[in-house]
ZAMARGU-4260 file (C-alpha; in steps of 0.2 Angstrom, whole numbers, plus 5000, padded with zeros to 4 digits):
<rodrens>
0) 5310/5441/5406 | 5302/5455/5404 | 5304/5457/5424 | 5321/5453/5426 | 5326/5466/5413
5) 5317/5477/5423 | 5325/5473/5440 | 5340/5473/5429 | 5339/5494/5424 | 5335/5498/5441
10) 5350/5490/5449 | 5358/5501/5436 | 5351/5514/5438 | 5355/5515/5458 | 5374/5511/5452
15) 5373/5524/5440 | 5365/5536/5454 | 5381/5533/5465 | 5393/5538/5452 | 5385/5552/5447
20) 5388/5556/5466 | 5404/5551/5466 | 5408/5562/5452 | 5398/5578/5458 | 5387/5575/5442
25) 5368/5576/5439 | 5358/5561/5440 | 5351/5557/5423 | 5334/5551/5433 | 5325/5548/5450
30) 5329/5534/5458 | 5314/5532/5473 | 5305/5521/5461 | 5319/5510/5456 | 5322/5510/5475
35) 5306/5506/5482 | 5301/5491/5467 | 5318/5485/5472 | 5316/5484/5492 | 5300/5475/5490
40) 5313/5462/5480 | 5323/5460/5496 | 5311/5461/5505 | 5304/5443/5498 | 5325/5436/5497
45) 5324/5440/5516 | 5309/5427/5519 | 5321/5414/5507 | 5337/5418/5514 | 5345/5401/5517
50) 5360/5407/5527 | 5372/5396/5519 | 5386/5406/5514 | 5390/5415/5498 | 5373/5404/5492
55) 5365/5421/5488 | 5364/5423/5472 | 5374/5442/5462 | 5357/5449/5458 | 5350/5449/5476
60) 5369/5455/5482 | 5369/5470/5471 | 5355/5476/5476 | 5354/5474/5497 | 5372/5484/5491
65) 5363/5497/5481 | 5350/5500/5494 | 5358/5502/5507 | 5373/5516/5500 | 5362/5524/5488
70) 5357/5541/5495 | 5339/5549/5495 | 5330/5559/5504 | 5324/5551/5518 | 5319/5551/5536
75) 5331/5543/5549 | 5317/5530/5552 | 5316/5523/5534 | 5335/5525/5531 | 5336/5514/5546
80) 5324/5499/5540 | 5331/5500/5524 | 5347/5495/5530 | 5344/5486/5543 | 5335/5474/5527
85) 5349/5472/5520 | 5357/5470/5533 | 5348/5452/5535 | 5352/5449/5516 | 5371/5450/5517
90) 5373/5444/5535 | 5364/5427/5527 | 5375/5427/5514 | 5391/5428/5527 | 5396/5445/5517
95) 5404/5454/5536 | 5417/5462/5526 | 5404/5472/5518 | 5393/5472/5534 | 5408/5481/5543
100) 5410/5495/5531 | 5389/5497/5530 | 5389/5502/5549 | 5395/5518/5544 | 5376/5521/5537
105) 5371/5513/5553 | 5385/5530/5563 | 5373/5543/5555 | 5356/5536/5555 | 5361/5534/5574
110) 5368/5551/5574 | 5350/5559/5566 | 5340/5550/5577 | 5350/5554/5594 | 5338/5569/5599
115) 5322/5563/5595 | 5323/5544/5598 | 5341/5541/5608 | 5337/5523/5613 | 5333/5517/5596
120) 5351/5529/5590 | 5358/5522/5603 | 5353/5506/5594 | 5358/5508/5578 | 5379/5514/5583
125) 5381/5501/5595 | 5376/5490/5580 | 5385/5496/5568 | 5401/5496/5581 | 5396/5477/5582
130) 5398/5473/5563 | 5414/5481/5565 | 5420/5469/5578 | 5421/5483/5590 | 5414/5473/5606
135) 5421/5483/5623 | 5416/5500/5615 | 5397/5496/5610 | 5395/5488/5626 | 5403/5505/5632
140) 5389/5514/5621 | 5375/5503/5627 | 5379/5503/5645 | 5378/5522/5641 | 5361/5523/5639
145) 5355/5508/5646 | 5361/5511/5666 | 5350/5506/5679 | 5341/5520/5688 | 5350/5529/5703
150) 5368/5530/5691 | 5376/5547/5688 | 5373/5545/5669 | 5359/5559/5659 | 5342/5548/5658
155) 5333/5554/5641 | 5314/5564/5642 | 5302/5552/5636 | 5301/5551/5617 | 5290/5542/5603
160) 5291/5524/5602 | 5302/5525/5617 | 5299/5504/5627 | 5302/5499/5609 | 5316/5507/5606
165) 5323/5503/5626 | 5318/5487/5620 | 5328/5485/5605 | 5343/5494/5615 | 5342/5478/5628
170) 5341/5464/5612 | 5357/5473/5603 | 5366/5471/5623 | 5363/5454/5623 | 5370/5453/5605
175) 5385/5461/5612 | 5388/5452/5626 | 5385/5433/5620 | 5371/5430/5631 | 5356/5418/5627
180) 5342/5420/5613 | 5330/5422/5624 | 5326/5443/5622 | 5328/5442/5605 | 5315/5428/5605
185) 5303/5436/5615 | 5305/5452/5608 | 5300/5443/5590 | 5284/5437/5596 | 5281/5453/5604
190) 5283/5460/5588 | 5273/5448/5578 | 5258/5451/5592 | 5260/5470/5592 | 5263/5472/5573
195) 5277/5483/5576 | 5287/5483/5562 | 5302/5493/5567 | 5306/5480/5583 | 5302/5465/5569
200) 5314/5473/5555 | 5328/5474/5571 | 5326/5460/5578 | 5326/5451/5563 | 5343/5460/5558
205) 5349/5455/5577 | 5345/5436/5575 | 5354/5437/5557 | 5370/5445/5561 | 5372/5433/5577
210) 5369/5418/5568 | 5381/5422/5554 | 5394/5427/5566 | 5394/5410/5574 | 5395/5401/5560
215) 5410/5411/5556 | 5418/5411/5572 | 5437/5408/5569 | 5439/5396/5584 | 5422/5385/5580
220) 5429/5385/5561 | 5444/5379/5564 | 5444/5367/5578 | 5430/5359/5569 | 5441/5358/5550
225) 5459/5354/5559 | 5462/5346/5575 | 5477/5357/5578 | 5468/5372/5583 | 5463/5362/5599
230) 5478/5363/5604 | 5481/5374/5621 | 5495/5383/5611 | 5484/5386/5596 | 5469/5391/5607
235) 5477/5403/5616 | 5483/5411/5600 | 5467/5412/5595 | 5461/5422/5607 | 5474/5433/5610
240) 5474/5438/5591 | 5454/5441/5592 | 5449/5437/5575 | 5431/5443/5575 | 5424/5430/5560
245) 5429/5423/5544 | 5423/5426/5530 | 5416/5413/5517 | 5432/5411/5506 | 5441/5408/5521
250) 5430/5398/5528 | 5430/5387/5513 | 5447/5387/5513 | 5450/5380/5529 | 5436/5366/5529
255) 5445/5360/5512 | 5460/5360/5523 | 5470/5375/5520 | 5479/5375/5538 | 5483/5357/5536
260) 5498/5349/5533 | 5497/5346/5514 | 5501/5355/5497 | 5487/5367/5490 | 5483/5381/5480
265) 5472/5394/5486 | 5466/5403/5471 | 5453/5417/5478 | 5449/5434/5470 | 5457/5449/5479
270) 5453/5454/5498 | 5447/5439/5502 | 5461/5438/5517 | 5474/5425/5507 | 5487/5433/5518
275) 5478/5427/5535 | 5475/5411/5528 | 5494/5408/5527 | 5496/5417/5545 | 5485/5403/5551
280) 5492/5391/5542 | 5510/5394/5547 | 5505/5394/5564 | 5497/5378/5564 | 5512/5369/5556
285) 5524/5375/5566 | 5515/5372/5582 | 5511/5354/5575 | 5529/5353/5570 | 5542/5362/5583
290) 5560/5367/5577 | 5553/5369/5560 | 5551/5384/5552 | 5542/5392/5536 | 5546/5401/5521
295) 5534/5414/5515 | 5540/5422/5497 | 5533/5440/5492 | 5536/5443/5473 | 5536/5463/5476
300) 5549/5472/5490 | 5531/5481/5495 | 5521/5466/5498 | 5536/5459/5507 | 5536/5472/5519
305) 5517/5471/5523 | 5518/5453/5523 | 5531/5454/5537 | 5524/5465/5547 | 5508/5456/5549
310) 5515/5440/5551 | 5527/5451/5566 | 5510/5455/5575 | 5497/5442/5571 | 5512/5426/5575
315) 5519/5437/5591 | 5508/5427/5604 | 5516/5409/5599 | 5535/5420/5603 | 5538/5415/5583
320) 5553/5426/5576 | 5547/5434/5557 | 5561/5441/5547 | 5562/5450/5530 | 5576/5440/5525
325) 5579/5454/5509 | 5573/5458/5494 | 5592/5455/5481 | 5602/5444/5474 | 5614/5441/5485
330) 5623/5424/5487 | 5627/5426/5507 | 5621/5425/5523 | 5629/5438/5536 | 5620/5452/5527
335) 5602/5449/5535 | 5612/5451/5551 | 5608/5431/5555 | 5626/5428/5566 | 5622/5411/5568
340) 5611/5395/5563 | 5602/5397/5581 | 5594/5415/5576 | 5587/5409/5558 | 5571/5415/5560
345) 5555/5405/5563 | 5546/5413/5546 | 5556/5419/5533 | 5551/5431/5521 | 5558/5435/5503
350) 5557/5439/5488 | 5560/5424/5474 | 5575/5432/5468 | 5582/5430/5487 | 5576/5413/5490
355) 5586/5407/5474 | 5602/5415/5479 | 5599/5405/5497 | 5596/5389/5486 | 5613/5390/5476
360) 5621/5395/5494 | 5614/5380/5500 | 5625/5368/5490 | 5641/5378/5494 | 5653/5374/5508
365) 5656/5388/5521 | 5647/5392/5536 | 5634/5403/5526 | 5632/5389/5516 | 5627/5378/5531
370) 5616/5392/5541 | 5608/5390/5522 | 5605/5372/5522 | 5600/5373/5538 | 5585/5385/5536
375) 5580/5373/5522 | 5582/5355/5529 | 5568/5364/5544 | 5559/5370/5530 | 5540/5362/5532
380) 5529/5373/5523 | 5534/5387/5508 | 5521/5400/5505 | 5522/5407/5487 | 5513/5422/5486
385) 5504/5430/5469 | 5507/5412/5460 | 5499/5419/5446 | 5516/5427/5439 | 5522/5413/5435
390) 5512/5414/5418 | 5516/5430/5415 | 5531/5435/5403 | 5545/5442/5411 | 5549/5436/5428
395) 5536/5421/5426 | 5551/5408/5417 | 5561/5412/5434 | 5549/5408/5447 | 5541/5393/5437
400) 5560/5387/5436 | 5564/5389/5454 | 5547/5382/5461 | 5551/5366/5446 | 5568/5367/5456
405) 5563/5366/5476 | 5551/5351/5472 | 5563/5343/5465 | 5574/5346/5478 | 5564/5347/5493
410) 5551/5337/5490 | 5547/5334/5507 | 5540/5354/5510 | 5525/5357/5510 | 5516/5369/5497
415) 5504/5383/5500 | 5502/5395/5483 | 5491/5410/5484 | 5483/5415/5467 | 5472/5430/5464
420) 5465/5422/5452 | 5450/5415/5455 | 5446/5402/5438 | 5457/5393/5428 | 5471/5388/5440
425) 5466/5368/5437 | 5482/5365/5428 | 5494/5375/5439 | 5487/5368/5453 | 5488/5351/5449
430) 5508/5354/5443 | 5514/5362/5460 | 5502/5352/5472 | 5494/5337/5461 | 5478/5344/5469
435) 5463/5355/5464 | 5463/5373/5469 | 5453/5377/5484 | 5445/5392/5473 | 5427/5399/5466
440) 5425/5411/5480 | 5416/5430/5477 | 5424/5444/5484 | 5419/5452/5499 | 5419/5466/5493
445) 5411/5473/5477 | 5417/5483/5462 | 5410/5497/5448 | 5417/5494/5433 | 5415/5511/5423
450) 5422/5513/5406 | 5424/5532/5397 | 5423/5529/5381 | 5431/5541/5366 | 5414/5549/5361
455) 5413/5554/5380 | 5398/5542/5385 | 5403/5534/5402 | 5396/5516/5403 | 5393/5505/5418
460) 5400/5486/5417 | 5379/5474/5419 | 5388/5458/5419 | 5376/5446/5406 | 5369/5462/5397
465) 5377/5477/5388 | 5386/5492/5394 | 5372/5505/5406 | 5376/5523/5400 | 5382/5534/5418
470) 5384/5553/5409 | 5391/5559/5395 | 5410/5570/5398 | 5418/5574/5385 | 5436/5567/5380
475) 5451/5576/5375 | 5468/5565/5379 | 5472/5551/5390 | 5482/5560/5401 | 5470/5575/5403
480) 5456/5564/5405 | 5463/5556/5419 | 5467/5573/5427 | 5450/5576/5425 | 5443/5562/5429
485) 5453/5560/5446 | 5448/5581/5452 | 5430/5578/5448 | 5431/5564/5463 | 5421/5568/5479
490) 5436/5572/5490 | 5426/5553/5501 | 5434/5543/5488 | 5450/5550/5493 | 5465/5542/5490
495) 5463/5537/5472 | 5474/5527/5463 | 5480/5530/5446 | 5489/5516/5437 | 5502/5519/5421
500) 5507/5508/5412 | 5526/5516/5412 | 5537/5525/5428 | 5538/5540/5417 | 5518/5540/5413
505) 5517/5540/5432 | 5527/5554/5435 | 5518/5565/5420 | 5500/5560/5427 | 5504/5566/5442
510) 5512/5583/5441 | 5498/5587/5429 | 5485/5582/5443 | 5496/5597/5455 | 5496/5609/5438
515) 5476/5607/5437 | 5473/5608/5457 | 5482/5620/5466 | 5470/5628/5475 | 5461/5610/5480
520) 5479/5606/5487 | 5478/5620/5498 | 5461/5618/5504 | 5467/5598/5507 | 5480/5605/5516
525) 5470/5615/5528 | 5456/5604/5531 | 5469/5590/5540 | 5470/5590/5557 | 5489/5598/5565
530) 5495/5582/5568 | 5490/5575/5549 | 5499/5590/5543 | 5513/5586/5551 | 5517/5569/5546
535) 5513/5576/5530 | 5525/5588/5531 | 5537/5576/5539 | 5537/5565/5525 | 5539/5579/5513
540) 5556/5584/5524 | 5562/5567/5522 | 5559/5570/5504 | 5566/5585/5502 | 5583/5578/5510
545) 5584/5565/5501 | 5580/5570/5482 | 5584/5588/5487 | 5573/5604/5488 | 5571/5606/5469
550) 5563/5587/5467 | 5543/5587/5461 | 5539/5574/5474 | 5543/5587/5489 | 5529/5600/5484
555) 5518/5586/5475 | 5518/5576/5493 | 5515/5593/5503 | 5499/5597/5492 | 5493/5576/5495
560) 5499/5569/5477 | 5513/5556/5474 | 5520/5544/5461 | 5526/5528/5466 | 5538/5516/5454
565) 5553/5504/5457 | 5564/5518/5451 | 5562/5528/5470 | 5572/5523/5483 | 5566/5511/5498
570) 5565/5525/5511 | 5554/5535/5501 | 5543/5520/5493 | 5538/5521/5512 | 5535/5536/5515
575) 5522/5536/5501 | 5514/5520/5509 | 5511/5526/5526 | 5504/5541/5518 | 5492/5532/5508
580) 5489/5520/5523 | 5485/5533/5534 | 5471/5542/5520 | 5486/5558/5519 | 5488/5560/5503
585) 5471/5562/5485 | 5479/5554/5473 | 5493/5541/5470 | 5500/5538/5453 | 5511/5520/5451
590) 5514/5509/5442 | 5508/5490/5443 | 5521/5488/5458 | 5509/5495/5470 | 5493/5489/5459
595) 5497/5472/5465 | 5495/5463/5483 | 5497/5480/5492 | 5485/5483/5503 | 5482/5501/5502
600) 5466/5509/5506 | 5460/5513/5487 | 5443/5516/5485 | 5447/5522/5468 | 5457/5516/5453
605) 5460/5524/5437 | 5468/5517/5423 | 5472/5529/5411 | 5482/5516/5398 | 5477/5499/5392
610) 5494/5495/5385 | 5505/5488/5396 | 5523/5479/5392 | 5519/5483/5372 | 5503/5472/5373
615) 5484/5476/5379 | 5480/5474/5397 | 5476/5456/5400 | 5459/5451/5410 | 5473/5443/5425
620) 5483/5458/5426 | 5467/5469/5427 | 5457/5458/5439 | 5471/5459/5450 | 5473/5478/5448
625) 5453/5484/5451 | 5458/5475/5468 | 5466/5487/5473 | 5447/5499/5473 | 5437/5494/5487
630) 5447/5482/5499 | 5440/5474/5514 | 5442/5484/5527 | 5441/5503/5516 | 5424/5504/5506
635) 5408/5493/5503 | 5412/5494/5485 | 5425/5501/5473 | 5424/5512/5458 | 5439/5510/5442
640) 5435/5520/5429 | 5442/5514/5412 | 5448/5527/5397 | 5446/5518/5381 | 5455/5519/5364
645) 5453/5520/5348 | 5471/5512/5344 | 5468/5498/5332 | 5476/5486/5344 | 5465/5490/5360
650) 5448/5490/5349 | 5437/5486/5359 | 5447/5475/5374 | 5437/5484/5387 | 5421/5472/5381
655) 5429/5459/5372 | 5438/5456/5384 | 5443/5463/5403 | 5425/5463/5405 | 5419/5446/5396
660) 5417/5431/5408 | 5418/5419/5394 | 5437/5424/5391 | 5448/5411/5395 | 5461/5416/5409
665) 5470/5397/5410 | 5488/5402/5417 | 5500/5395/5404 | 5520/5394/5409 | 5532/5403/5398
670) 5545/5397/5393 | 5539/5393/5377 | 5536/5410/5374 | 5556/5411/5374 | 5561/5410/5356
675) 5577/5403/5349 | 5578/5418/5338 | 5583/5434/5350 | 5583/5449/5345 | 5579/5463/5358
680) 5589/5465/5374 | 5571/5459/5380 | 5572/5442/5373 | 5591/5441/5376 | 5588/5442/5395
685) 5575/5431/5397 | 5585/5417/5388 | 5598/5420/5403 | 5587/5420/5417 | 5581/5405/5411
690) 5598/5400/5406 | 5603/5405/5424 | 5592/5392/5430 | 5595/5378/5422 | 5616/5383/5427
695) 5611/5383/5445 | 5598/5367/5444 | 5616/5357/5435 | 5623/5359/5454 | 5608/5354/5465
700) 5614/5334/5465 | 5598/5330/5457 | 5601/5334/5439 | 5613/5316/5434 | 5601/5309/5422
705) 5599/5305/5406 | 5592/5318/5390 | 5593/5331/5403 | 5587/5343/5394 | 5570/5332/5392
710) 5571/5326/5410 | 5570/5346/5416 | 5558/5350/5404 | 5544/5338/5408 | 5547/5344/5428
715) 5540/5364/5420 | 5525/5370/5420 | 5525/5374/5402 | 5527/5357/5398 | 5511/5353/5400
720) 5502/5369/5394 | 5488/5365/5379 | 5497/5372/5366 | 5503/5361/5351 | 5522/5359/5351
725) 5526/5368/5367 | 5535/5353/5375 | 5545/5351/5363 | 5548/5371/5362 | 5555/5371/5379
730) 5567/5354/5379 | 5574/5365/5364 | 5575/5381/5373 | 5585/5370/5387 | 5594/5361/5377
735) 5599/5376/5368 | 5604/5384/5386 | 5615/5369/5391 | 5624/5370/5374 | 5628/5387/5377
740) 5634/5384/5395 | 5648/5370/5387 | 5653/5383/5372 | 5655/5397/5388 | 5666/5383/5399
745) 5653/5382/5412 | 5647/5365/5408 | 5655/5350/5402 | 5648/5337/5390 | 5646/5321/5395
750) 5634/5310/5399 | 5627/5320/5407 | 5631/5337/5404 | 5643/5342/5420 | 5647/5358/5429
755) 5663/5366/5427 | 5674/5375/5440 | 5669/5389/5434 | 5654/5383/5430 | 5651/5381/5449
760) 5656/5399/5450 | 5646/5407/5439 | 5627/5397/5445 | 5634/5402/5464 | 5634/5422/5455
765) 5616/5421/5447 | 5621/5431/5433 | 5621/5429/5416 | 5633/5417/5408 | 5639/5432/5396
770) 5641/5443/5410 | 5652/5430/5421 | 5664/5428/5402 | 5667/5447/5405 | 5668/5447/5423
775) 5678/5432/5428 | 5696/5440/5419 | 5691/5456/5428 | 5691/5452/5443 | 5706/5442/5443
780) 5718/5458/5435 | 5707/5469/5450 | 5713/5455/5462 | 5730/5458/5457 | 5730/5475/5458
785) 5717/5486/5469 | 5704/5473/5478 | 5715/5468/5491 | 5716/5487/5498 | 5698/5486/5501
790) 5699/5472/5513 | 5700/5481/5531 | 5692/5495/5524 | 5678/5505/5532 | 5677/5517/5519
795) 5675/5517/5499 | 5687/5530/5494 | 5683/5541/5477 | 5697/5532/5467 | 5692/5516/5472
800) 5672/5521/5472 | 5678/5524/5453 | 5684/5507/5450 | 5671/5495/5457 | 5658/5506/5446
805) 5670/5503/5431 | 5669/5485/5436 | 5650/5483/5440 | 5648/5488/5421 | 5656/5474/5414
810) 5639/5466/5418 | 5627/5467/5404 | 5613/5468/5415 | 5617/5485/5418 | 5621/5489/5397
815) 5599/5492/5392 | 5597/5505/5405 | 5612/5516/5405 | 5613/5533/5397 | 5626/5528/5382
820) 5611/5514/5378 | 5597/5527/5378 | 5607/5538/5366 | 5614/5525/5352 | 5599/5527/5340
825) 5588/5514/5344 | 5588/5506/5328 | 5603/5501/5329 | 5603/5496/5348 | 5596/5477/5346
830) 5612/5474/5336 | 5622/5482/5349 | 5614/5475/5362 | 5618/5454/5351 | 5634/5459/5347
835) 5639/5462/5366 | 5630/5446/5373 | 5642/5437/5359 | 5654/5444/5364 | 5656/5453/5345
840) 5657/5469/5351 | 5671/5479/5362 | 5665/5488/5376 | 5663/5504/5374 | 5676/5512/5386
845) 5681/5528/5379 | 5667/5535/5373 | 5659/5550/5383 | 5641/5544/5388 | 5649/5525/5394
850) 5662/5536/5404 | 5648/5547/5412 | 5638/5530/5417 | 5654/5526/5427 | 5655/5542/5435
855) 5637/5543/5439 | 5638/5526/5450 | 5656/5531/5456 | 5646/5546/5462 | 5631/5538/5469
860) 5642/5528/5477 | 5656/5540/5485 | 5635/5546/5493 | 5636/5563/5480 | 5619/5571/5482
865) 5606/5567/5472 | 5606/5587/5465 | 5624/5584/5467 | 5624/5569/5453 | 5611/5579/5440
870) 5623/5593/5443 | 5637/5581/5437 | 5624/5571/5423 | 5626/5573/5405 | 5612/5587/5395
875) 5607/5579/5379 | 5598/5593/5366 | 5581/5582/5367 | 5572/5589/5385 | 5561/5572/5382
880) 5580/5562/5384 | 5585/5555/5398 | 5594/5571/5409 | 5589/5581/5394 | 5585/5600/5397
885) 5587/5613/5408 | 5573/5608/5419 | 5579/5606/5435 | 5567/5597/5444 | 5565/5585/5429
890) 5586/5581/5429 | 5585/5579/5448 | 5568/5565/5443 | 5579/5558/5429 | 5593/5554/5442
895) 5584/5548/5455 | 5574/5536/5443 | 5591/5530/5433 | 5600/5528/5451 | 5585/5517/5457
900) 5586/5508/5440 | 5604/5502/5442 | 5606/5499/5459 | 5599/5481/5462 | 5606/5476/5447
905) 5623/5484/5453 | 5621/5476/5471 | 5619/5459/5463 | 5636/5460/5452 | 5648/5467/5468
910) 5639/5449/5477 | 5646/5442/5459 | 5662/5449/5461 | 5664/5443/5479 | 5662/5424/5473
915) 5674/5425/5456 | 5684/5432/5468 | 5687/5418/5480 | 5696/5417/5495 | 5698/5435/5493
920) 5680/5442/5489 | 5677/5431/5507 | 5688/5443/5517 | 5680/5460/5506 | 5670/5469/5518
925) 5649/5464/5516 | 5648/5483/5520 | 5653/5488/5502 | 5637/5478/5493 | 5623/5488/5503
930) 5636/5506/5499 | 5632/5501/5481 | 5615/5498/5482 | 5611/5512/5496 | 5624/5526/5491
935) 5631/5527/5508 | 5651/5525/5505 | 5656/5519/5526 | 5654/5503/5537 | 5646/5517/5549
940) 5636/5526/5535 | 5627/5510/5528 | 5625/5502/5549 | 5615/5517/5552 | 5603/5516/5537
945) 5601/5498/5534 | 5599/5496/5555 | 5594/5509/5562 | 5582/5518/5551 | 5593/5534/5547
950) 5591/5543/5529 | 5607/5543/5519 | 5611/5561/5521 | 5607/5562/5538 | 5619/5545/5539
955) 5631/5555/5528 | 5632/5570/5541 | 5635/5559/5557 | 5649/5549/5547 | 5657/5565/5541
960) 5657/5571/5562 | 5660/5553/5570 | 5671/5542/5557 | 5668/5529/5545 | 5668/5514/5556
965) 5650/5508/5566 | 5666/5509/5583 | 5669/5527/5578 | 5650/5529/5574 | 5643/5522/5591
970) 5653/5528/5603 | 5654/5545/5593 | 5633/5544/5596 | 5634/5537/5615 | 5647/5550/5622
975) 5654/5562/5608 | 5639/5569/5601 | 5636/5585/5617 | 5624/5595/5604 | 5606/5589/5602
980) 5605/5579/5586 | 5589/5594/5581 | 5601/5606/5581 | 5612/5597/5568 | 5604/5600/5553
985) 5596/5582/5552 | 5577/5581/5548 | 5566/5580/5565 | 5563/5560/5560 | 5582/5557/5559
990) 5585/5566/5575 | 5574/5556/5584 | 5582/5542/5578 | 5597/5545/5584 | 5592/5550/5598
995) 5580/5533/5600 | 5597/5523/5596 | 5606/5534/5611 | 5597/5529/5624 | 5595/5511/5616
1000) 5616/5511/5618 | 5616/5521/5635 | 5606/5508/5642 | 5614/5491/5636 | 5632/5497/5643
</rodrens>
């Protein structure tokens, strides 16, 4: 027992040294003694390694990583010996992600050996390339050193141990070429006979790697587990896909049937390669069943974009088309640009909200409904990513009822749930698939978790033991401390991700980092290559073009800092994501939308606050957030810093919950947590979200049963919650929803409840019942006056933009985030909202603040710039209020956030308007919905932004010169724009986009 404690301390010392190095701090104690002791233990572990993946205990794995990564003063020969010992242990356990990243150590050692022992240096470098799967580069590097006499390659002079080093080089080449093990076997025998330690270590590391790589060979694993991959089409797909090795979690999932046509939940740690598993499953399913399709549901726009890009590349060898079907709620299929059923994608990627709208559309007539039905009738497999969100308040109830409806309506679909949680998913999996989850694997990379206590102690997590002290740094307040911590980090740990609880906190932290690092920002810019600096400046130019020169994000990005949240326009988010992916940013301050499911190269995550959504940070969300640090392909291990708090509700949360392996992480349904007696706007909207799902279920043909509330409740995940009384609570909630639908005239009570005519329309909108109750008469009036004027429009004029805006604000979905509501006394807001949704309070038309809301959205639709909107916005006296104060940059930033928080709901509401307008709605131009979301008031401008990625200002400029219709814009680009686009005042990226469009149009003539 004493010996185990000593070893834990040795490992903690090495981890502490790496943390101190990362923070440019003084090491508290020398590590050489601890390192030597652990080397003995690791050497023993190499002789006992079983070559069974994921079987080595965490202590041995931590020892190998610590020895490989902790830097000490030593010569290159000794460093190589240590790394090769670590490679042998990691390879035996199948730790390919760590090995791939450990290659950097071999590159450094190879460089250090280049002059003194060039053959050994070449072997080390080539072995690193081999571990990264770069076979061709490894072969070329070896050939340049082992070329036969008489070639033009310079021969190195004789050097120490050259014969041994040449033999090692030859052994590496044999391994790279995939030849027999003859030379390796003979070299090992020679090393034993001659007691040549360096030869023995290298050969054993190569042998261990080679054995592991064979066991993890994708072709071997897949063809043995799934006979479909023996088909020529899939074998060719794997050949072109050129996957190097599979991670142990992927192998386990495949062996347990993840690629077969069965329902499965794959519950594995972050960065385990779940997206590749989904790709393999989709590829196998669609090849097994030609003519079928797959649907991939991603809960975030960022994740949806990443999946669409990854699948488009990965499935290209099979000729499968992949299309992002959109993220917004819209009961139409024309908006996707799919002109006919034959051109539906083989793989449709969408958010749950988009899937919900298409499910509702599929029960209606018309061409769009027919195409939606075709999509679903030919669907073979549904992949639902981030499935654990079913258990989170907010969107969780929507996801749960959406899946409930799908299971009932399309029982033939196979379900593949991807879940980031790796434990306590048993009930969720049983509910969705009637089978246990594939779970229990180890994360492919590691994480060092550090808490910064309020008394200044930095302590690292030691599983199963009290936290171990790393160092002391004085604390002041969370934001300033987070800035100090971020700026202490060594440059090699960039980009750093700071996850904040609100948009305001994220923006504020980014500005503080910039203010505290002006010199660092300039030094960072000067360190970039010219092409890299140009990419940064191009992104800043795009942001300036869209948000205005005075927007704080422009200067932030130019100096390597950004913030990222759902309130920013999508083109801006894409620029930030692109810079992050290329490591052309120092710090990203974000909300959880970038922290969940995003695959970006962050090595460090900082958590300045722990109060998320009004509650202490949950362990489930915490595990997902820290999964952003040190992902596979980024670093062997990530660093996570949590700033502790003395707040009563947060005291000891880190040690007792976030770091406690004993805390249950049961995923429960959320329906039972929605109160019958609603008080806050959030509670009201949660109820109406459930009611909207119930309304949709009533129109899907499988709801005609006795005791509908009880029947539907019994199909939900929440019905099986372990808490006593949850089943009754869910039943009561659904019954209340049915009764309210009857009271509003959307359902009629009988045996059973059935939709009325107005209810069928309300169902298709997807809007809340109070919104439809208000919108229906307003749309009726508009249909008799101004709506028909838009039927043949290609441009939304200012008067019509104002009328559209007025109509949008009839929906309660717009109210909570209005300037008017935020300026209402905080003590009265719950009452105001409750009375509005109950129809007991008049809408605040005529009140200056509400009229300002209408004017701002109207100006946005008309194409007013963010700067112009900031000029038009009200100016409250309090600088902390929305639009408050005279700080120009703050007002522009507030406007961007305000527009971003409204346009999603506003475009959804307009889709509802079209539904409620009946045949007139069908005749309304489809571009108007996008005009509301994009702030581009013309048909031609919308197409430039949506289909050709032109910026909003660029599209507005082009249409001002060419005309509003797409025909006018197309012809102008093709023939009439005689001047170079670069001279028009466009950004460089917009000019390049238009040049590509012009070339494409001319080629197609």
